[in-house]
C-alpha positions in Angstrom: 0.0 0.0 0.2 1.7 2.9 -1.1 1.2 5.8 1.1 2.4 9.5 0.7 4.6 11.1 3.4 2.1 13.5 4.8 -1.7 12.7 4.6 -3.2 16.2 5.0 -5.5 16.4 2.3 -8.5 14.5 3.4 -11.9 14.0 2.7 -14.3 12.6 5.1 -17.3 10.6 4.2 -20.1 9.7 6.7 -23.7 10.4 7.8 -24.9 9.9 11.2 -23.9 10.6 14.7 -21.4 7.6 15.3 -19.1 9.3 12.6 -19.1 12.8 14.4 -16.4 12.2 17.1 -14.2 10.9 14.2 -14.5 14.4 12.5 -13.6 16.0 16.0 -10.5 14.0 16.5 -9.3 14.9 12.8 -9.5 18.5 13.9 -8.1 18.1 17.4 -5.1 16.6 15.5 -4.9 19.4 12.9 -6.0 17.6 10.1 -9.6 19.0 9.6 -11.0 17.7 6.3 -10.8 19.6 3.0 -14.3 18.2 2.0 -17.0 16.6 4.2 -19.3 14.1 2.3 -22.6 13.3 3.7 -26.2 12.0 2.8 -28.4 14.2 1.9 -30.9 16.2 4.0 -34.2 13.7 4.9 -37.5 14.9 5.8 -38.4 13.8 9.5 -40.9 14.3 12.1 -44.7 15.3 11.8 -44.4 18.2 9.6 -42.0 16.5 7.0 -39.4 19.3 7.5 -36.2 18.6 5.9 -33.5 17.5 8.8 -29.9 17.7 7.9 -27.7 14.5 9.1 -25.2 14.9 12.1 -22.3 14.9 9.5 -23.7 17.8 7.4 -24.4 19.7 10.4 -20.8 19.8 11.7 -19.6 20.7 8.2 -22.4 23.3 8.1 -21.4 24.9 11.9 -17.5 24.9 10.9 -17.9 26.3 7.2 -16.3 23.2 5.8 -16.8 22.4 2.4 -19.7 20.2 2.1 -21.2 17.9 -0.3 -24.6 15.5 -0.3 -24.8 13.7 -3.7 -27.5 11.1 -4.3 -24.8 8.7 -5.2 -20.8 8.3 -5.5 -20.5 7.1 -9.1 -21.4 10.4 -11.1 -18.4 11.6 -13.3 -19.3 15.5 -11.9 -19.1 14.3 -8.4 -15.6 12.0 -9.1 -14.6 15.3 -10.8 -15.1 17.5 -8.0 -12.5 15.2 -5.7 -10.1 14.7 -8.4 -9.8 18.5 -8.7 -9.1 18.2 -4.7 -5.5 16.5 -5.5 -6.8 14.2 -2.3 -4.1 12.2 0.0 -6.6 10.3 1.9 -10.3 9.8 2.3 -11.8 8.2 5.4 -15.0 6.5 6.0 -17.4 6.3 8.9 -20.9 4.9 8.4 -21.5 6.8 5.2 -23.8 4.5 3.9 -22.6 3.7 0.3 -20.7 1.0 -1.6 -17.3 2.7 -3.3 -16.5 1.7 -7.2 -13.5 1.4 -7.8 -12.8 4.8 -9.4 -13.2 6.4 -6.0 -11.6 4.0 -4.2 -8.3 4.7 -6.2 -8.8 8.5 -6.3 -7.0 9.3 -3.2 -3.0 9.0 -3.4 -3.2 7.2 -0.1 -6.6 4.9 -0.7 -9.6 5.0 1.5 -9.8 3.9 5.1 -12.9 2.9 6.9 -13.4 2.8 10.5 -15.9 -0.2 11.4 -17.6 -0.9 14.7 -16.7 -4.6 14.8 -13.3 -6.4 15.3 -13.3 -7.5 11.8 -13.8 -10.3 9.9 -16.6 -10.7 12.8 -19.9 -8.5 11.8 -19.4 -7.2 8.4 -22.2 -5.0 7.3 -24.7 -2.4 8.5 -25.7 -3.3 12.0 -22.4 -4.7 13.4 -23.2 -2.9 17.0 -26.7 -4.8 17.3 -25.3 -7.9 15.6 -22.8 -8.3 18.4 -25.1 -7.9 21.4 -27.8 -9.7 19.8 -25.5 -12.6 19.5 -24.6 -12.4 23.6 -20.8 -11.1 23.2 -19.2 -9.9 26.0 -16.7 -8.1 23.9 -16.6 -6.1 20.4 -14.1 -3.6 19.0 -13.2 -1.1 16.1 -11.4 -1.7 13.1 -9.6 0.5 10.7 -9.6 -1.1 7.1 -8.4 -0.2 3.6 -11.4 -0.2 1.5 -12.0 -2.5 -1.4 -15.1 -3.0 -3.4 -16.3 -5.8 -1.2 -18.7 -5.2 1.9 -15.9 -4.7 4.8 -13.9 -7.0 3.3 -10.5 -5.0 2.8 -7.4 -5.5 4.5 -7.0 -4.5 8.4 -4.9 -1.8 9.5 -5.5 -1.5 13.4 -8.1 -2.7 15.8 -9.2 -2.1 19.7 -11.3 -4.4 21.6 -14.2 -2.7 23.6 -16.2 -4.7 26.6 -19.7 -4.9 26.3 -21.7 -4.0 29.8 -23.8 -7.0 30.9 -27.2 -4.8 30.5 -25.6 -2.1 28.0 -27.8 -1.4 25.1 -26.8 -0.6 21.6 -27.6 2.9 22.3 -25.5 3.0 25.3 -22.3 1.0 23.5 -22.6 3.1 20.1 -20.9 6.2 21.3 -18.3 4.4 23.4 -17.4 2.5 20.0 -17.4 6.0 18.2 -15.0 7.3 20.6 -12.7 4.3 20.2 -13.0 4.4 16.7 -12.0 8.4 16.4 -8.5 7.7 18.8 -7.9 4.9 16.3 -8.3 6.8 13.4 -6.0 9.1 14.1 -3.7 6.3 15.5 -3.9 4.7 12.0 -3.0 8.2 9.7 -0.2 8.2 11.9 1.1 4.9 11.5 0.5 5.1 7.5 2.4 8.1 7.4 5.0 6.4 9.3 5.3 3.2 7.3 4.4 1.6 10.6 1.4 -0.2 9.7 0.9 -3.3 7.4 -2.2 -4.2 6.1 -3.0 -7.6 6.7 -5.8 -9.6 4.8 -9.0 -10.7 6.6 -9.9 -14.4 6.8 -13.3 -14.6 4.7 -14.0 -17.9 6.2 -14.5 -16.4 9.9 -16.4 -13.5 8.3 -19.9 -13.4 9.8 -22.5 -10.9 8.5 -24.6 -8.1 9.8 -27.4 -7.1 7.5 -29.2 -3.7 8.0 -32.1 -3.9 10.7 -35.6 -3.9 9.5 -38.4 -2.3 11.9 -39.8 -6.2 11.9 -36.5 -7.4 13.7 -38.0 -6.2 16.6 -40.9 -8.1 16.9 -40.4 -10.8 20.2 -40.7 -14.2 19.6 -41.4 -15.8 22.6 -40.3 -19.7 21.6 -36.5 -18.2 22.0 -34.7 -18.8 25.2 -35.1 -15.9 27.4 -31.2 -15.2 27.3 -31.6 -15.0 23.2 -34.7 -12.4 23.8 -33.2 -10.6 26.5 -29.9 -10.1 24.1 -32.4 -8.9 21.2 -34.2 -6.4 23.3 -30.5 -4.8 24.6 -29.5 -5.0 21.0 -32.6 -3.6 19.1 -33.2 -0.5 22.2 -33.2 2.5 20.8 -34.0 1.4 17.5 -36.4 -1.0 15.9 -37.2 -1.3 19.9 -38.4 -4.8 21.1 -42.2 -5.2 20.2 -45.1 -7.5 21.6 -48.6 -7.4 21.9 -50.8 -7.8 24.6 -54.6 -7.5 24.9 -54.5 -6.3 21.2 -52.1 -3.4 22.0 -48.3 -2.6 21.3 -46.2 -3.0 24.1 -42.6 -2.0 23.7 -40.3 -4.0 26.1 -37.3 -1.7 27.1 -35.6 -3.4 29.4 -35.7 -7.0 31.0 -33.8 -9.9 32.7 -33.4 -13.5 31.9 -34.3 -16.5 34.5 -33.3 -19.9 33.9 -36.4 -21.5 34.9 -39.6 -20.7 36.3 -41.9 -22.8 39.0 -44.6 -24.8 36.9 -48.1 -24.7 38.2 -49.8 -28.0 38.7 -52.9 -28.1 36.4 -52.1 -25.1 34.3 -51.1 -26.3 31.2 -51.4 -22.9 29.5 -48.6 -21.4 31.2 -46.1 -24.0 28.7 -47.0 -21.8 26.0 -44.4 -19.3 24.8 -45.4 -15.4 25.4 -47.8 -17.0 28.9 -47.9 -14.4 32.0 -46.3 -16.5 34.7 -47.3 -14.0 37.6 -44.5 -12.1 39.5 -41.5 -13.1 41.0 -38.8 -11.4 43.1 -35.6 -10.5 40.7 -32.5 -10.0 43.1 -31.4 -6.7 43.1 -34.4 -5.3 41.1 -37.3 -6.5 43.1 -40.6 -8.0 41.9 -41.2 -8.2 38.1 -43.7 -9.8 36.0 -42.3 -12.9 34.6 -43.4 -14.5 30.5 -42.8 -17.8 29.6 -40.5 -18.4 27.0 -38.8 -21.5 25.1 -36.7 -23.8 27.0 -38.5 -23.6 30.2 -37.0 -20.4 30.5 -38.7 -17.3 31.5 -38.1 -13.6 31.2 -38.7 -10.5 33.6 -40.0 -7.5 32.3 -37.8 -4.5 33.6 -38.9 -1.5 31.9 -41.9 -1.1 29.3 -43.8 1.3 27.4 -47.2 1.5 25.8 -48.1 3.7 22.8 -47.9 7.5 23.2 -47.1 6.7 27.1 -43.8 7.0 29.3 -41.6 4.4 30.3 -42.7 2.5 33.3 -41.8 -0.4 35.3 -42.9 -3.9 34.0 -44.9 -4.4 37.3 -46.4 -0.9 37.1 -48.0 -2.4 33.4 -49.2 -5.4 35.2 -50.8 -3.9 37.7 -52.5 -1.4 35.7 -54.2 -3.9 33.2 -54.6 -6.2 36.3 -53.1 -9.0 34.3 -54.4 -12.4 35.0 -51.9 -15.5 35.2 -52.0 -17.2 32.0 -52.7 -14.4 29.4 -50.6 -14.2 26.9 -48.1 -11.7 24.8 -48.5 -12.6 21.4 -45.9 -12.1 18.2 -47.7 -10.4 15.6 -48.0 -6.8 15.0 
């Protein structure tokens, strides 16, 4: 990998909040990008007003040149980048696959920050995928971009632990900060010739496709531990949802229980989704418990009804006067 002696003329590609710490780190290191490229503004909210993504707002606030093309393959867009005589392109959650002409345009190539320890969790949702798989450790990777999806040679990596109850919304800013620091170290190492890209092992790769709204529908036939991982992974989006008495209920926080006390003569309690009553959970207090797969059960710590605020699971059950044996459903 041929790299210029200095990597000062940098174009930054990114869109969401996750990418902003990397921009701040570049600026603090005296490497403010000469150009920022972000996805276009989108309509959001009840009024459908145009809303700029966080990376675009960063560039606008600081007077940095900003481009928001509909795509990255157009001749006009590539021509504008070519005129900048770029040393490097840095990419953090931009949301587009780069074509070869763009990959070859900067003299030092394109470097991507990815929120996993590649080759684990290639794709659009690596943070959620790691939590949903019950992993206790993830990390960030800087890599040389190529035409494949997150398959390019690895430059540097840093491990980050995942807290026992940590959600994707809580883990994401920690990974963003770690990725920002790793990016600066990577650029310094490239300039010094102190890092050699190493190929990924494709056979060891796992994949994290883009999340869909329906991924948040709770399947009560799964083991309670797996459901609890998914509740954490899908908070804040798409959120873990079930139905109770025909109404959507969002499960915000939960705690898996390895087993539950069977009630003699109550075969309806063997059905996934059945409300088993309330149990005392160590360190938390009394919580409602729902039957899951494999004779496991899930305690509901915090929930939310449509249009309401988050409340404890116990408040939900008491408010509805839910009877033992009533069932949480999986349908939307």
